[in-house]
C-alpha positions as semicolon CSV with decimal commas, in nm:
position;residue;x (nm);y (nm);z (nm)
1;M;5,644;-3,336;-0,787
2;S;5,543;-3,313;-1,146
3;G;5,403;-3,626;-1,333
4;E;5,671;-3,640;-1,572
5;L;5,937;-3,651;-1,297
6;L;5,743;-3,903;-1,106
7;E;5,702;-4,121;-1,418
8;G;6,078;-4,107;-1,477
9;L;6,146;-4,214;-1,144
10;V;5,914;-4,499;-1,137
11;F;5,996;-4,638;-1,482
12;R;6,376;-4,577;-1,471
13;D;6,443;-4,838;-1,202
14;A;6,145;-5,067;-1,249
15;H;6,333;-5,317;-1,466
16;K;6,586;-5,361;-1,183
17;K;6,337;-5,485;-0,921
18;D;6,147;-5,800;-0,859
19;D;5,763;-5,803;-0,901
20;D;5,751;-5,791;-0,528
21;F;5,778;-5,412;-0,530
22;L;5,439;-5,391;-0,715
23;V;5,258;-5,454;-0,390
24;E;5,445;-5,195;-0,200
25;P;5,249;-4,882;-0,113
26;V;5,350;-4,559;-0,280
27;D;5,488;-4,303;-0,037
28;Y;5,208;-4,072;0,089
29;R;4,942;-4,241;-0,118
30;K;4,669;-4,501;-0,058
31;Y;4,768;-4,726;-0,344
32;N;5,037;-4,960;-0,446
33;F;5,295;-4,946;-0,739
34;R;5,092;-5,182;-0,948
35;F;4,802;-4,939;-0,944
36;L;5,031;-4,641;-1,015
37;L;5,208;-4,808;-1,310
38;N;4,875;-4,921;-1,449
39;A;4,723;-4,580;-1,423
40;M;5,033;-4,411;-1,586
41;I;5,022;-4,660;-1,888
42;E;4,651;-4,600;-1,929
43;H;4,696;-4,229;-1,901
44;N;4,966;-4,229;-2,170
45;I;4,747;-4,441;-2,403
46;Y;4,460;-4,192;-2,355
47;H;4,684;-3,911;-2,458
48;L;4,817;-4,103;-2,756
49;G;4,461;-4,149;-2,876
50;Q;4,399;-3,766;-2,849
51;V;4,715;-3,699;-3,062
52;A;4,601;-3,956;-3,315
53;Y;4,255;-3,813;-3,334
54;V;4,371;-3,450;-3,373
55;N;4,629;-3,565;-3,628
56;K;4,355;-3,733;-3,831
57;M;4,149;-3,404;-3,822
58;L;4,443;-3,204;-3,970
């Protein structure tokens, strides 16, 4: 499953759920949804920083 597809599935329904789902384990992984969402947000921020850096160089 691609990262974009997974991200879409996780974020699409996250606002409909209680915070209780954050402690549920992610299927076939050794971490929970809180860790997954946090990592996805940090990853996107990292790439936004790269884009801003390259943009400034142009």
